[in-house]
SEBA-225612 format. One record per atom (N, C-alpha, C, O): x, y, z. Coordinates in steps of 0.05 Angstrom, whole numbers, plus 32768, in hexadecimal, padded with zeros to 4 digits. Layout:
% residues N
XYZ;...
***
This chain:
% residues 357
8655840B8577;866884198588;867884048599;866D83EF85A0;8691840B859E;86A383F885AB;86AE840585C5;86B7841C85C5;86AD83F585DA;86B983FE85F4;86D583F385F6;86D983DB85F3;86E8840485FD;870483FB85FF;8714840F860F;870C84268612;872B84078618;873E841A8625;875284228610;875D84128601;8758843D860F;876A844885FB;878084578608;877C8465861D;8798845585FD;87AF84658606;87A784838607;879E848E85F3;87AB8490861E;87A284AB8621;87AF84BF860E;87A484D48608;87C784B88604;87D584C985F1;87C784CA85D6;87CB84DC85C6;87B684B685D1;87A884B585B7;878C84C085B9;877D84C285A5;878484C885D2;876984D485D6;876D84F285D7;877A84FD85E9;8761850085C4;8766851D85C1;874D852D85C8;8736852585C2;8750854485D5;8739855685DA;872E856085C0;873D856385AC;8714856685BF;8708857085A7;870F858E85A4;8705859F85B3;872185948591;872A85AF858D;872385B88570;873185C98565;870E85AC8565;870585B4854A;871485A78533;871485B0851D;872385918539;873385848524;872285748511;872C856C84FC;8709856D8518;86F8855F8506;86E7857384F6;86D985848502;86E9857284DC;86DB858584CB;86BD858484D0;86B0856F84D0;86B1859C84D5;8695859E84DA;868D859B84F7;8675859F84FE;86A085948509;869A85918525;86A985A68535;86C185A58537;869A85BA8541;86A785CF8551;86B485C3856A;86AD85AD8572;86C785D28575;86D485C9858D;86C085C985A5;86AC85D685A4;86C785BA85B9;86B685B785D1;86B185D385DE;86C485E185E2;869885DA85E4;869285F585EE;869585F8860C;8690860D8617;869D85E3861A;869F85E58637;86BC85E58641;86CD85D98634;86C185F38657;86DB85F48663;86D985ED8681;86C485EE868D;86F085E5868C;86F185E086A8;870C85E886B2;872185E186A6;870E85F786C8;872785FF86D3;8724860686F1;870D860786FB;873A860C86FD;873986158719;872E8600872C;873485E98729;871D8609873F;871485F78754;870285E18749;870285CA8753;86F285E78734;86E185D28728;86F285BC871C;86EA85A4871E;870885C3870F;871A85AE8704;8726859D871B;872885858718;872E85AA8730;873A859C8746;872585898753;872C8572875B;870C85918755;86F885808760;86F38567874E;86F085518758;86F3856C8734;86F085558721;870785418725;870285298725;871F854B8728;87368538872C;873385298746;873885118747;872A8537875B;872785298774;871185148773;871384FF877F;86FB851A8764;86E585078762;86ED84EE8753;86E584D8875A;86FE84F1873F;870884DA872F;871A84C98741;871984B18740;872B84D68751;873D84C78763;872D84B88778;873584A1877F;871884C48782;870984B78798;86F684A2878F;86ED8491879F;86ED84A38775;86D98490876B;86E18487874F;86D3848D873C;86F78477874D;8700846E8732;86EB845B8725;86EB8458870D;86DA844E8736;86C6843C872A;86B3844B8717;86A984408704;86AF8465871D;869D8475870C;86AA847886F0;869C847986DC;86C4847A86EF;86D2847D86D6;86CF846486C5;86CA846586AD;86D1844C86D2;86CF843386C4;86B3843086B8;86AF842386A3;869F843C86C5;8683843986BC;867B844F86A8;8665844D869C;868C846386A4;8684847A8693;869A847F867F;86AE848C8685;869684758667;86AA84788652;86AC84948647;869884A38649;86C3849B863C;86C584B3862C;86BC84AC8610;86C484978605;86AC84BD8604;86A184B885E9;86B484C485D5;86B984DC85D5;86BF84B385C3;86D484BC85B1;86CD84B48594;86BE84A2858F;86D984C38581;86D584BE8565;86F184BA8557;870284CB855B;86F584A48548;870F849F853B;871584B58527;870484BC8517;872E84BF8528;873584D48515;875384D48511;876384DA8523;875C84CD84F9;877884CE84F1;878A84BF8504;879F84C8850B;878184A7850C;87918496851D;878F849B853B;8799848C854B;878184B18542;877D84B8855E;875F84B78564;874F84AE8553;875784C0857C;873B84C08584;873384DB8590;873F84E385A4;872184E98583;87188503858C;87018501859E;86ED84F38599;8702850F85B5;86ED850D85C9;86D4851C85C0;86D5853385B9;86BD850E85C0;86A3851A85BB;8695852085D5;8687853485D7;8698850F85E9;868C85138603;86A0850A8619;86A884F3861A;86A9851E8629;86BB8517863F;86D58527863E;86E9851E8649;86D5853E8631;86EE854E862F;86F98556864B;87128555864F;86E8855D865D;86F185668677;86FD854E8687;871185518695;86F085378685;86FB851F8692;871685188686;872885108695;8719851A866C;873385148660;87498527866B;875F851E8671;87428540866E;875585548679;875D854B8695;8775854D869C;874A854186A5;8750853986C0;8761851F86C0;8774851D86D0;875B850C86AF;876A84F386AD;878784F986A7;879984EE86B2;878C850C8694;87A78513868D;87B6852086A4;87CD851B86A9;87A7853186B2;87B3853F86C9;87BB852B86DF;87CF852E86ED;87AB851586E2;87B0850186F6;87C484EC86ED;87CB84DA86FD;87CD84EE86D5;87E284DC86CB;87D884C186C1;87E884AE86C1;87BF84BF86B9;87B584A686AE;87C2849E8694;87CA84B08684;87C684858690;87D2847B8677;87BD84728662;87C18475864A;87A78466866C;8791845D865B;877784678666;8774846C867E;8763846B8654;87498474865C;87338462864F;8737845B8638;871D845C865D;8708844D8651;86F8845E863D;86F084748643;86F584548625;86E884638610;86D284538602;86D3843A8601;86BE846185F8;86AA845585E6;86B0846185CA;86AC847985C6;86B8845085B7;86C08459859D;86A8845A858A;869C84468585;86A38472857F;868D8475856C;8695846A8550;86AD8469854A;868284628540;868884588525;8694846E8514;868D84858516;86A884678504;86B6847A84F3;86A5848784DE;86AB849D84D5;868F847984D7;867D848484C2;8666849584CE;8653849B84C0;8667849B84E8;865284AB84F4;865184C784E8;866684D484E7;863A84D184E0;863984EC84D4;8641850284E8;863C84FF8500;864D851784DE;8657852C84EF;863F853A84FD;864385458513;8627853A84F1;8610854684FD;860985388518;86028544852B;860D851D8517;8608850D8530;861D85148545;86178516855D;86368517853C;864B851E854F;86468539855C;864A853D8575;863D854D854D;863685678557;86208565856C;862285718582;860C85558566;85F585528579;85FF85448593;85F7854C85A9;860F85308590;861A852285A8;862A853585B9;8628853485D2;863B854585AC;864C855785BB;863C856A85CC;8642856E85E4;8627857685C0;8616858985CF;8606857B85E5;8604858585FB;85FA856485DE;85E9855685F2;85FA854C8609;85F0854B8620;861385458604;8624853D861A;86298554862E;862D854F8646;8627856D8624;862C85848636;86118591863F;861285A5864E;85FB85858637;85E18591863D;85D585868657;85CF856E8657;85D38595866C;85C8858B8685;85AA85898685;859C859B868E;859F8573867B;8582856F867B;8579856C8698;8587856586AA;855F8573869C;8553857086B6;855C858786C9;8569859A86C1;8553858586E2;855A859986F6;855C858C8711;855485758714;8568859A8724;856D858E873E;855585918750;854785A5874F;8550857D8760;853C857E8775;854A8589878E;8556857A879D;854985A38791;855985B087A7;854F85A887C3;855F85A787D5;853585A287C5;852B859987DF;8538857E87E7;8540857B87FE;8539856C87D4;8546855287D9;8563855587DF;856E854887F1;8571856687D0;858D856B87D5;8592857687F1;85A5856F87FF;8580858887F9;858485968812;857E8583882A;858B8585883F;856A85728827;85618562883D;856C8545883E;856C85398854;8575853B8828;857D851F8827;859A851B8820;85A485048821;85A985308819;85C5852E8812;85D585418823;85CC8556882C;85EE853A8828;8601854A8837;860E855E8824;861B85568811;860B8578882A;8616858D8818;8634858C8816;863F85918800;86428585882C;865F8584882A;8668856D8818;867B85708809;865A8556881A;866185408808;865C854887EB;866D854287DA;8646855487E5;8640855D87CA;8655857087BF;865D856E87A8;865E858287D1;8673859587C8;868D858687C2;869A858C87AE;8694857387D3;86AC856487CF;86AB855487B5;86C0854F87A8;8693854B87AD;8690853B8795;868E854C877C;868B85418766;86908567877F;869085788768;867485828760;8671858F874B;8660857E8771;86458587876B;864185A38776;864585A7878E;863A85B68765;863785D2876E;861E85D5877F;860885D28775;862285DB8798;860B85DE87AA;861285F387BF;862985F487C8;85FE860387C5;8603861887D9;8605860B87F5;85F685F987FB;861786158805;861B860B8820;861986218835;862286378830;860D861A884C;860E862D8862;862B8630886B;8639861C886E;863386488870;864E864C887B;8651863D8896;863F863D88A6;86688630889A;866D862288B3;866F863588CA;867C864B88C7;8663862E88E0;8665863F88F8;867E86368907;8681861F890F;86908649890A;86A986438917;86AA86508932;869E86668936;86B986448944;86BC8650895E;86CD8669895B;86E0866A894C;86C5867D896B;86D486968969;86F086938975;86F38688898C;8703869B8966;871F86998970;872586AE8984;871886C48984;873886A98996;874086BD89A9;874D86D4899B;875C86D08988;874786ED89A2;875387048995;877187038997;877D86FC89AB;877E87088980;879B8709897F;87A487238972;879487318965;87BD87298976;87C88742896A;87CA873F894C;87C98753893D;87CE87278942;87D287238925;87BC8712891A;87BA86FA8921;87AA871D8909;8794870E88FE;8798870788E1;8785870188D3;87B1870888D7;87B6870388BB;87AF86E688B3;87A586E2889D;87B386D288C4;87AC86B788BE;878E86B488B8;878686A588A6;877E86C288C9;876186C188C5;875A86CD88AA;874986C2889C;876686E388A2;876086F08888;876886DE8871;875986DB885E;878086D18873;878986BF885E;877686A7885A;8773869E8844;876B869E8871;87598687886F;8740868D8860;8733867C8854;873786A78861;871F86AF8853;872386B38835;871086B18826;873B86BA882D;874086C18811;873A86AC87FC;872C86B287E9;874386938800;8740867F87EB;8723867B87E2;871E867887CA;8710867B87F5;86F4867687ED;86EA868D87DB;86DC868887C7;86F286A687E1;86EA86BC87D1;86F686BB87B5;86E986BF87A1;871086B587B4;871E86B3879B;8712869D8789;870F86A18771;870D86868796;870286708786;86E68678877A;86E086708764;86D78687878A;86BD86908780;86C086A38768;86AE86A48757;86D586B28768;86DA86C58753;86E486B88739;86E286C48723;86EE869F873B;86FB86938724;86E686898710;86DC86998700;86E08670870F;86CC866586FD;86D3866A86E0;86EA867286D9;86C0866586CE;86C3866B86B2;86B8868786AD;86A0868B86AC;86CA869A86A9;86C186B686AA;86CE86C68693;86E686C1868C;86BF86D88687;86CA86EA8673;86C78706867E;86B4870C868D;86D987188676;86D98733867F;86D587478668;86D9873F8651;86CC875F866F;86C88773865A;86E28779864B;86F887768657;86E087808632;86F787848621;86F3879C8610;86DD87A48609;870A87A98608;870987C185F7;871587BB85DC;871C87CE85CD;871787A185D4;8724879B85BB;8716878385AD;8706877585B9;871C877F8594;870F876B8583;8716874F858B;8709873C8582;872C874B859A;8734873085A1;8729872785BD;8730871285C6;8719873885C9;870D873285E3;8721872F85FA;871C8722860E;8739873A85F6;874D873A860C;8742874C8622;873C8763861D;87418742863B;873587518651;8742876C8655;875B876F8651;87338780865E;873D879A8664;8744879D8681;873487958693;875B87A78687;876387AC86A3;875387C286B0;874A87D586A2;874F87C086CA;874087D486D9;875287EC86E1;876887E886EC;8749880486DB;8758881B86E2;875A88208700;876C882D870A;87478815870F;87468819872C;87568804873B;875688058754;876487F2872D;877387DE873B;878F87DD8730;879887C98724;879E87F38733;87BA87F5872A;87CA88028740;87C08814874E;87E387F98744;87F588078757;87F888248750;87F9882B8738;87FA88358764;87FA8852875F;8817885C875A;881C88688745;88298858876D;884488618769;88578852877C;884E88498791;8870884F8773;888388418784;887E88238783;886A881A8779;88918814878C;888F87F6878C;888C87EC87A9;889B87F387BB;887787DD87AD;887187D287C7;888387B987CC;888187A687BE;889487BB87E1;88A687A687E8;889B879487FE;888A879D880D;88A4877B8800;88B8876D87F0;88AE876687D4;8896876387CF;88C1876587C1;88BC876187A5;88CB8748879C;88E3874587A2;88BE8735878F;88CB871B8788;88BF870F876F;88A887158768;88D086FF8762;88C686F0874B;88B786D78754;88BF86CA8767;88A086D28747;888F86BB874E;889F86A1874B;88A9869B8736;88A186928761;88AE86788761;88CC867A8763;88DA86658765;88D786928764;88F486958765;88FF86928782;8916868C8785;88EE86968796;88F7869487B2;88E3868387C1;88D0868D87CC;88E7866987C1;88D4865687CE;88D3865A87EC;88C1865087FA;88E6866887F7;88E6866C8814;88D28681881D;88CA86838834;88C88691880A;88B886A88811;889D86A88803;889686BC87F6;888F86928805;8874869187F9;886186A48806;884E86AD87F9;886586AB881F;885486BF882C;886586D88832;887E86D68835;885886EF8832;88668707883A;887087188823;887A872E8827;886E870E880A;8876871E87F2;885F873187EB;8848872887E8;8865874A87E9;8850875E87E3;884A876087C5;8833876387BD;8860875F87B5;885D87628798;886C874B878A;88838746878E;885D873D8778;886A87278768;886C8730874B;885B873D8740;88838729873F;8886872C8722;888A87108716;888E86FD8724;8889870F86FB;888B86F586ED;88A186F686D8;889E86E986C3;88B6870686DD;88CD870686CB;88E086F086D3;88F786F586DA;88D686D886D2;88E486BF86D8;88DF86AB86C2;88CF86B186B0;88EB869386C4;88E6867F86AF;88C8867886AE;88BB867686C3;88BE86748696;88A186708693;8897865886A3;8880865886AC;88A8864386A7;889E862B86B4;8896863186D1;8886862186DC;88A0864786DC;8899864D86F8;887C865586FC;887286548712;886F865E86E6;8854866986EA;8840866186D5;882B866D86D3;8847864D86C4;8834864686AF;881A863A86BA;8805863B86AD;881B862F86D2;8803862386DE;87F0863886EA;87DA863286F2;87F8865286E9;87E7866786F5;87CD866A86E5;87B9867186F0;87CE866486CB;87B6866586BB;87A0865386C6;8789865A86C7;87A8863B86CF;8795862886DA;878E862F86F7;877886288700;879F863D8705;879986438721;87A5865F8728;87B986608737;87998675871E;87A3868F8725;87A086968742;87AC86A9874C;878F86878751;878B868B876D;87A48686877D;87A886938792;87B686748773;87CE866D8782;87DF86858788;87EC8687879D;87E086998776;87F086B1877B;87E486C28791;87F286CC87A2;87C986C58790;87BC86D687A3;87BD86C987BF;87BD86D787D3;87BE86AE87C0;87C086A187DA;87DA86A887E9;87DC86A48801;87EE86B287DA;880786B987E6;880586D187F9;881686D6880A;87F086E187F5;87EC86F88805;87F6871287F9;87F587278806;8800871187E0;880A872987D3;87F3873C87CC;87DC873487CB;87F9875687C8;87E4876987C3;87E8877787A8;87D58783879D;88018776879D;880687828783;8815876E8771;8825875E877B;880F876E8757;881A875A8745;88218766872A;881487798720;8836875C871E;883C87618702;882E874B86F2;882E873486FA;8822875286DB;8815873D86CA;8828872686C4;8840872B86C2;881F870E86C1;883086F886B8;883D86FF869E;8830870A868C;885786F8869B;886686FF8683;886A86E58673;888086D98674;885586DD8664;885886C68652;886B86CF863B;886686E3862E;888086BF8636;889486C78623;888986CA8607;887B86B885FD;888E86E185FA;888686E685DF;889E86F185CF;88AA870585D7;88A586E485B9;88BC86EB85A9;88B386F3858D;889C86EF8586;88C586FE857E;88BF87058562;88B886ED8551;88AB86EF853D;88C286D5855A;88BC86BC854C;88A186AF8554;8899869C8548;889586BA8569;887B86AF8573;886586B6855F;886286CD8558;885586A28556;883E86A98545;882B86BC8553;882686BA856B;881F86CE8543;880E86E2854F;87F586D6855C;87ED86DF8571;87EA86C18550;87D286B4855C;87D986A98577;87C986AC858A;87F0869C857A;87F886918594;87FE86A885A8;87F786A785BF;880B86BD859E;881186D485AE;87F886E285BA;87F786EA85D1;87E386E385A9;87CA86EF85B3;87BE86DE85C9;87B286E985DC;87C086C485C7;87B686B285DC;87C686B885F6;87B986B9860B;87E086BB85F4;87F086C0860C;87E986DB8619;87E786DD8631;87E486EF8608;87DC87098612;87C18708861F;87BC87138634;87AE86F98612;879486F5861F;879786E8863A;878A86F1864D;87A786D4863C;87AA86C58656;87B586D7866C;87AB86D78682;87CA86E68665;87D686F7867B;87C3870D8683;87C28715869A;87B48718866F;87A2872E8676;878A87248685;877F87328696;8781870C867E;876A8700868D;877286FB86AA;8763870186BD;878A86F086AE;879486EA86C9;8796870586D8;878E870686F0;87A1871986CB;87A5873386D9;878A873F86E1;8787874A86F7;8776873D86CF;875B874886D5;874F873886EC;8742874486FD;8752871E86EC;8748870E8702;87548717871C;8746871A8730;876E871B871D;877C87248735;8770873F873E;876C87448756;876B8751872B;8760876B8731;87448768873E;873E87758751;873487568732;87198752873D;871A8747875A;8707874C8769;8730873A8761;8733872F877C;87408743878E;8746873D87A6;8746875C8785;875087718796;876D87788792;8777878B879E;877C87688782;8799876E877F;879C8785876B;878B878B875B;87B38793876D;87BB87A8875A;87D0879D8747;87E2878F874F;87CD87A5872D;87DD87988718;87EC87AC8707;87E287C086FE;880687A58703;881787B386EF;881387A586D4;8815878C86D3;880E87B486BF;880C87A986A4;882887A2869A;883A87B3869C;882C878A8690;884687818686;884A878A866A;883987868658;886187978664;886887A1864A;887E8791863D;888887988627;8887877C864A;889F876E8641;88988759862B;889587418631;889487628613;888F875085FC;88A1875985E5;88AD876F85E6;88A4874885D1;88B5875085BA;88A7876785AA;888F876B85AD;88B68775859A;88AB878B858A;889387828579;888187918575;889487698570;887E875E855F;88638760856D;884F87638560;8864875E8588;884A875D8597;8844877785A6;8832877785B6;8853878C85A1;884E87A585B0;883187AF85AD;882487B585C1;882687AF8595;880B87BA8591;87F687A7859D;87E287B085A7;87FB878D859B;87E8877A85A6;87E8877A85C4;87D4877685D1;8800877E85D0;8802877E85ED;87F4879685FA;87EF87958612;87EE87AA85EA;87DF87C185F5;87C187BB85F7;87B287CA8605;87B887A685EA;879B879F85EC;879387998608;87A087888616;877E87A68612;877587A1862D;878187B48642;877987B38659;879587C4863A;87A087D8864C;879287F38645;879887FE8630;878087FD8656;87708814864E;8781882E864F;87958830865E;87798841863F;8786885C8640;87838867865D;876E88658669;879988728666;8799887C8682;87A588698696;87A9887186AD;87A98850868E;87B5883D86A0;87D2884686A6;87E0884F8694;87DA884486BF;87F4884F86C6;8803883E86DB;880A884786F0;8807882586D3;8817881286E3;882287FD86D0;881487ED86C5;883C87FF86CB;884987EE86B7;886287E186C2;886F87EB86D5;886987CA86B6;888287BD86BE;888E87B086A5;888087A88692;88A987AE86A5;88B687A0868F;88D18795869A;88D9879B86B0;88DE87868689;88F8877A8690;890D87898680;890B878D8668;89238790868E;8939879E8681;894E878B8676;895487778683;89598791865F;896E87818653;89848795864A;897F87A8863B;899D87908653;89B387A2864D;89B887A68630;89C187BB8627;89B287918620;89B787928603;899F879B85F3;899F879985DA;898A87A48601;897187AC85F3;896787C685FD;894F87C98604;897887DA85FD;897087F48607;8959880085F7;8948880E8602;895A87FB85DD;8945880785CB;892A87FB85D2;8915880985D0;892987E185DA;890F87D585E2;890487E485FA;88EC87EB85FA;891587EA860D;890B87F78625;89018813861F;88ED881C862A;890F8821860D;8906883C8605;88EA883B85F9;88DA884C85FF;88E5882785E8;88CB882585DC;88B6881E85F0;889F882785EE;88BC880D8604;88A988058618;88A2881C862B;888B881F8633;88B6882D8631;88B088458640;889E88588631;888C8864863C;88A2885A8616;8891886A8606;8875885F8605;8861886F8605;887288458604;885788398605;88498840861F;88318846861F;8858883E8635;884C8845864F;884388628650;882E8869865B;885388748643;884B88908642;883288948632;882088A38639;88308886861B;88198889860A;8800887F8617;87EB888C8615;880188698625;87E9885E8632;87E1886F864A;87C98875864D;87F48876865B;87EE88868673;87E888A3866D;87DA88B0867C;87F388AD8657;87F088C98651;880388DB8661;87FE88F38663;881788CF866D;882988DD867F;884688DB8675;884E88C7866A;885588F08679;887288F08672;888188DE8685;889688D2867D;887888DC869E;888688CB86B2;887388B686BC;886788B986D1;886F88A086AD;885C888B86B5;8866887C86CD;887E887B86D3;8854886F86DB;885A885E86F2;8863884386E6;8853883286DF;887E883F86E5;8888882886D7;88A0881C86E6;88B1882A86F1;88A1880186E7;88B687F286F3;88C687E486DD;88BB87D886CB;88E187E686DF;88F287D786CD;890387C486DE;891287CD86F0;890187AA86D9;890E879686E9;8928878C86DD;8927878086C7;893E879286EA;8958878786E2;8963879486C8;895687A486BB;897C878B86C1;8988879486A9;89A387A186AD;89B387A4869A;89AA87A986C5;89C487B486CB;89C687D286C9;89B287E086C7;89DF87DC86C9;89E487F886CB;89D9880886B3;89CF881E86B7;89DB87FE869B;89D1880D8684;89B388118685;89A98826867F;89A587FC868D;898887FE8690;8981881186A7;896F882186A4;8990880F86BD;898A882086D4;898E883E86CC;897E884F86D3;89A3884386BC;89A9885E86B3;8992886986A1;898A888086A4;89888857868F;8972885F867E;89598864868E;894A88778688;8954885486A2;893C885886B3;893D887286C2;892A888186C3;8955887886CD;8958889286DB;895388A986C9;894788BD86D1;895D88A786B1;895A88BD869D;893D88C18696;893588D88691;892D88AC8696;891188AD868E;88FE88AD86A6;88E588AC86A3;890988AF86BE;88F988B186D6;88E6889A86DA;88CF889D86E2;88F0888186D5;88E1886986DB;88F1885986F0;8909885C86F2;88E3884886FE;88F0883A8715;88FF8821870C;88F4880F86FF;891988208712;89298809870C;892B87F88725;89308802873B;892787DD8722;892887CB8738;893E87B68732;893D87A9871E;895287B48744;896887A18740;895D8785873E;894B877D874D;89688775872C;895E875A8727;895E8748873F;894C87388742;8971874B8751;897487388767;896B87448781;8975873C8796;895887578780;894E87638799;8941874C87AA;8933873B87A0;8946874D87C4;893C873887D6;892F874487EF;893C874D8801;8914874487EE;8905874A8806;890F87638815;89128762882E;891687788807;8922878F8813;890C87A48819;88FD87AB8808;890A87AC8832;88F587BE883A;890287D88844;891587D88854;88F787EF883B;890288088844;88FB880C8861;89038821886D;
***
């Protein structure tokens, strides 16, 4: 085996590209990923002493041990990473064993030693999962507005809800099922805004939608808590763009992601509109995870696609079982507004700005 530094662009995560070697079974995201990044920044010496274990493959190097560290190095902008290169003739059975053993936490913690000889706050900062006594804070003087206190409590709860989590599903693709008890009932709660479209109003928006350019919200998958931190109470599902040219396999992944995020938001107390704005190719797949009887929908209106909107209204009727479903149509102009009025669904002007009745 050879120790060397390798261009990070040539070091690839294990995604099953080596025949006979399954992809890495562990994931990291949210607060745990942020802690890993912080620990690398604060203690780079640890990185120098701990190589990523890689296997040469088609001119690149596939990670056998250290996938999560590689993800953090890329996030931090590293150009090279220290690696231990395995022999090219190593049997795949050995690679499989190494992959699992690298993820296998042998031994157990001495909790008495951790409690009595280590500082719990330091352990938490270093990414070590340990229970901590809540900090005792001085009681604040009573004020008329306690919203700041409430907002300060939310992130800890949301972070606890995140983790690596799967939700119940009603379909063969394991796409999470939305909760019937966490949907808006009727009318649109204002102010209403597109996520990232108005940087002046990060606080105070009641309902966010995602009918904006994808780049504004692609990071939400890694940190769905960021939306809830804004203080909103109702949300439209993220609208990852899906076209007739999008491969079905990729489209299913996008639908899984938006429905997982929506279910996470529901578990944290938010109410969610199911997004119906996909191409015709994905209409049947986009219904996965929306249970019968769900009655909160949203879509984007397009003046040159009236037939699309008619079909989406029909989908909302079929799922809700109602002739007049609770549905929002965002933008599209006078033709779309006229169609919405005819079908008794709510039309929202595209450039609405923090307007309160």
